[in-house]
C-alpha positions in Angstrom: 0.0 0.0 0.0 1.3 3.4 -0.9 1.8 6.1 1.7 1.3 9.8 0.8 2.0 12.8 2.8 1.2 16.4 1.9 2.4 19.6 3.4 1.2 23.2 2.7 3.2 26.3 2.7 2.0 29.8 3.7 3.4 33.2 4.2 7.0 32.5 3.1 9.5 34.6 1.1 11.7 32.4 -1.0 15.1 33.7 -1.9 17.5 32.1 -4.4 19.4 30.2 -1.7 16.1 28.6 -0.4 15.1 27.4 -3.9 18.7 26.1 -4.4 18.5 24.2 -1.1 15.3 22.4 -2.2 16.8 21.7 -5.7 20.0 20.2 -4.2 17.9 18.1 -1.8 15.9 16.7 -4.8 19.1 16.0 -6.6 20.4 14.0 -3.6 17.2 12.1 -3.5 17.5 11.3 -7.2 21.0 9.8 -6.6 19.7 7.6 -3.9 16.9 6.2 -6.1 19.3 5.8 -9.1 21.6 3.8 -6.8 18.8 1.5 -5.8 17.3 1.2 -9.4 18.8 2.7 -12.5 19.2 6.1 -14.1 16.8 5.3 -16.9 14.0 4.6 -14.5 14.2 7.9 -12.7 12.7 11.2 -14.0 13.8 14.6 -12.6 12.3 17.9 -13.7 12.7 21.5 -12.6 10.3 24.0 -14.1 10.1 27.8 -13.8 7.2 29.9 -15.2 8.0 33.6 -15.6 5.7 36.6 -15.4 6.4 37.5 -19.0 4.8 34.2 -20.2 8.0 32.2 -20.9 9.1 29.1 -19.0 12.1 26.9 -18.7 12.5 23.2 -17.8 15.6 21.2 -17.0 17.0 18.4 -14.9 20.0 20.5 -13.9 20.2 23.0 -11.1 21.8 25.6 -13.4 18.2 26.4 -14.4 17.8 28.6 -11.4 20.7 30.9 -12.4 18.4 32.5 -15.0 15.8 33.3 -12.2 17.6 36.4 -11.2 16.9 38.1 -14.5 13.1 37.7 -14.5 10.1 37.8 -12.3 8.9 34.3 -11.3 5.3 33.2 -11.2 5.8 29.5 -10.2 8.4 26.8 -9.6 8.0 23.1 -9.7 10.3 20.3 -8.6 9.3 16.8 -9.7 11.1 13.5 -9.0 9.7 10.1 -9.6 10.6 6.6 -10.7 9.0 4.9 -13.7 6.9 2.6 -11.5 5.7 5.5 -9.4 7.0 3.7 -6.3 8.7 6.9 -5.1 7.6 10.4 -5.9 8.5 13.9 -4.6 6.5 16.9 -5.9 7.1 20.4 -4.7 5.3 23.4 -6.2 5.0 27.1 -5.5 2.6 29.2 -7.6 2.2 32.9 -6.7 -0.7 33.4 -9.1 -2.8 30.4 -8.1 -1.7 30.9 -4.4 -0.8 27.2 -4.5 2.2 26.0 -2.4 2.5 22.3 -1.5 5.0 19.5 -1.2 4.0 15.9 -1.6 6.0 12.7 -0.9 4.5 9.4 -2.0 5.8 5.9 -2.1 5.5 2.2 -1.1 8.2 2.5 1.5 6.6 4.2 4.6 10.0 5.0 6.2 11.3 6.6 3.0 8.2 8.7 2.7 8.3 9.9 6.3 12.0 10.7 6.1 11.8 12.6 2.9 8.8 14.5 4.0 10.4 15.6 7.3 13.6 16.7 5.6 11.7 18.8 3.0 9.7 20.2 5.9 12.9 21.2 7.7 14.2 23.0 4.6 11.0 25.0 4.2 10.7 25.8 7.9 13.9 27.9 7.8 12.7 29.9 4.8 12.0 33.5 5.9 8.4 34.3 6.9 6.4 36.9 5.1 5.7 40.1 7.1 3.3 39.1 9.8 1.3 42.3 10.0 1.1 43.0 6.3 0.5 39.6 4.7 -2.7 38.1 6.2 -6.0 39.4 4.7 -7.7 40.3 7.9 -4.7 42.2 9.3 -4.4 44.0 6.0 -8.0 45.0 6.3 -7.6 46.3 9.9 -4.5 48.3 9.0 -6.0 49.8 5.9 -9.3 50.7 7.6 -7.5 52.2 10.6 -5.1 54.1 8.4 -8.0 55.4 6.2 -10.0 56.4 9.3 -7.0 58.2 10.8 -6.2 60.0 7.5 -9.9 61.0 7.2 -10.1 62.5 10.7 -6.7 64.2 10.3 -8.0 65.8 7.1 -11.1 67.0 8.9 -9.3 68.5 12.0 -6.1 69.7 10.4 -7.4 70.8 7.0 -11.1 71.3 6.6 -11.6 73.0 10.0 -9.0 75.5 9.0 -10.3 76.0 5.5 -14.0 76.5 6.4 -15.0 79.4 8.7 -16.3 78.4 12.1 -19.6 80.0 11.5 -20.2 77.6 8.6 -19.1 74.5 10.6 -21.4 75.5 13.4 -24.2 74.2 11.3 -24.6 70.6 12.2 -25.6 69.6 8.7 -22.6 71.3 7.0 -20.1 70.0 9.7 -21.5 66.5 9.3 -21.2 66.7 5.5 -17.6 68.0 5.7 -16.8 65.2 8.1 -18.2 62.6 5.8 -16.2 64.1 2.9 -13.0 63.8 5.0 -13.8 60.2 6.0 -14.6 59.3 2.4 -11.2 60.7 1.3 -9.6 58.7 4.1 -11.3 55.5 3.0 -10.2 56.0 -0.6 -6.7 56.0 0.8 -7.4 53.0 2.9 -8.8 51.1 -0.1 -5.8 51.9 -2.1 -3.5 50.8 0.7 -5.4 47.5 1.1 -5.1 46.8 -2.6 -1.3 47.5 -2.5 -0.7 45.4 0.6 -2.7 42.5 -0.9 -0.5 42.6 -4.0 2.8 43.3 -2.4 2.6 40.8 0.5 1.2 37.6 -0.9 1.2 34.3 1.0 4.0 33.0 -1.2 6.7 35.4 -2.6 9.9 34.9 -4.7 12.5 37.5 -3.7 15.0 36.3 -6.3 15.1 38.8 -9.2 17.6 41.6 -9.1 16.3 44.8 -7.3 16.1 46.9 -10.5 13.8 44.2 -12.0 11.7 43.5 -8.9 9.4 46.5 -8.9 7.3 45.2 -6.0 10.3 45.4 -3.8 10.7 49.1 -4.8 7.0 49.7 -4.1 7.4 48.2 -0.6 10.2 50.7 0.1 8.0 53.6 -1.1 5.1 52.5 1.2 7.5 52.3 4.1 9.0 55.7 3.4 5.5 57.2 2.9 4.3 55.8 6.2 7.4 57.1 8.1 7.5 60.5 6.5 3.8 61.3 6.0 1.3 59.0 7.6 2.9 58.8 11.1 3.5 62.6 11.4 0.0 63.3 10.2 -1.5 61.0 12.8 0.7 62.4 15.6 -0.2 65.9 14.6 -3.9 64.9 14.7 -3.6 63.4 18.1 -1.7 66.3 19.6 -4.3 68.8 18.1 -7.0 66.9 20.1 -5.0 66.9 23.3 -3.7 70.4 23.2 
């Protein structure tokens, strides 16, 4: 009876060294199977799909050298013998949000050992940003930021632009407040869409910095938060206190 074990991967950022670690492990597993059987009976395949629509396949680890020059959508590692007595399948797909590793075979000890070893390799892969990667936390951060920006607009801008006599009218004051909050929520929605795209559950941080535009956008968001958002919120809070 065959034994099959499946592991799922979430919120990981794979760098080139992490991908090479998996590939080298698969190569070592291939050598073990060849030693027990024969080279003709073993199939090894590495496949990379790029964002520009091209893909490359090979049974050699050098395939991953090209990864630095393009944005990667998915990577697959496949190792199996001709009788399907032993199989290792590892796949990461950023577009389908699919990330799994599967070990299957007739030898229970072999399956458990290979599964645990792959699990150890993936465990040490850097985690995605905890606060910015999960959908619910993204929503909380975006809504809080949007609300804060909206209130800051109202107290620091609109209350200074409109005369106090105008704002004394409850209807006008409420309308102005709604406008400020609406503007804040537009910012919050934009931030949420950016965070969702820039902090996926699976990410490849392999391409050179000048090619990886998402990495550049992360830096812009961080700089904007430090230089604009934080000072605006602090100014809003101090205006309420003093």
